[in-house]
C-alpha positions in Angstrom: 121.9 122.6 101.3 118.2 121.9 100.9 116.5 120.8 104.2 114.9 117.3 104.0 111.0 117.5 103.9 109.6 116.7 106.9 106.3 114.4 106.7 103.3 115.5 108.7 101.8 113.2 111.4 98.3 111.7 110.8 97.0 110.1 113.7 94.4 108.3 111.8 96.9 106.3 109.8 98.2 104.8 113.0 94.2 104.0 113.7 94.2 102.5 110.2 97.2 100.5 110.7 96.6 98.9 114.3 92.8 98.2 113.0 94.7 96.4 110.2 97.0 94.6 112.1 94.3 93.1 114.3 92.3 92.2 111.4 95.0 90.4 110.3 95.7 88.4 113.3 92.1 87.6 113.5 92.0 86.3 109.9 94.8 83.8 111.0 92.6 83.0 114.0 89.6 82.6 112.5 90.8 80.5 109.7 90.3 77.0 111.0 87.0 77.7 112.3 85.9 79.6 109.1 87.1 76.8 107.0 85.3 73.9 108.5 82.4 72.3 106.9 79.6 73.3 109.3 81.0 77.1 109.4 78.4 79.2 110.2 77.6 81.9 107.5 78.1 84.6 109.5 81.5 83.9 110.5 82.6 83.1 106.8 81.3 86.3 105.6 83.2 88.4 108.9 86.4 86.5 108.0 85.9 87.1 104.6 85.5 90.9 104.7 88.6 91.4 106.9 90.7 90.1 104.0 90.9 93.8 102.8 93.2 94.2 106.0 96.3 92.9 104.2 96.2 94.9 101.1 95.1 98.0 103.4 98.2 97.5 105.7 100.9 97.0 103.0 99.6 100.0 101.0 99.6 102.3 104.2 103.1 101.0 105.2 104.8 101.2 101.5 103.0 104.7 101.4 104.6 106.0 104.7 108.1 104.1 103.7 108.4 105.6 100.4 108.1 109.2 101.4 111.4 111.0 100.7 111.9 111.3 104.7 112.5 107.2 104.9 114.8 107.0 102.5 117.0 110.2 103.5 119.9 107.9 104.2 119.5 105.7 101.1 118.4 102.4 100.9 120.5 100.1 102.4 120.0 101.9 105.8 116.6 102.3 105.6 116.4 98.2 104.8 118.7 97.4 107.5 116.5 99.1 109.7 113.3 97.6 108.6 114.8 94.1 108.9 115.9 94.8 112.3 112.2 95.9 113.5 110.7 93.1 111.4 113.3 89.7 112.0 113.0 90.0 115.7 109.1 90.1 115.9 108.6 87.6 113.3 110.4 85.1 115.5 108.3 85.8 118.7 105.2 85.8 116.7 105.9 82.5 115.2 107.0 81.1 118.9 103.8 82.2 120.2 101.6 80.9 117.8 103.4 77.7 117.6 103.1 77.3 121.7 100.2 78.9 122.7 97.5 78.8 119.5 99.0 75.0 119.0 100.2 73.7 122.3 97.8 75.8 124.9 94.7 76.1 122.5 94.6 73.6 120.2 95.9 71.1 122.7 98.4 69.7 120.2 101.2 67.3 121.2 104.5 69.8 121.1 107.2 67.1 121.8 110.6 67.1 120.3 109.6 63.6 118.2 106.0 65.0 116.8 107.7 68.2 115.7 110.2 66.4 113.3 113.5 66.6 115.6 115.1 63.5 116.7 116.8 63.3 120.1 119.6 60.9 120.9 
């Protein structure tokens, strides 16, 4: 039985991936200010430069996931483990963004009526 090839750990890939994550969050946080009519040119240019972060993050993640070691148990176990990691993170980030950014930072009304829920 042939042994499964081991992927060599490259710390710089983690540095690039973390930098891309921070830049993606920065893109979303700066969007309201950078798209305003009177936005400073430096802010618009800075946000535009960070747009490369999304593709970089996806390319690095896909390159690491497409390695033979990642799929050694088949596609379904691989996808199940990815969804088990991504769905909770998506739910937590959505709640953080919804409450902290909209409620605390922007001071928006987060009552059930405002959110579209009808209370009886």
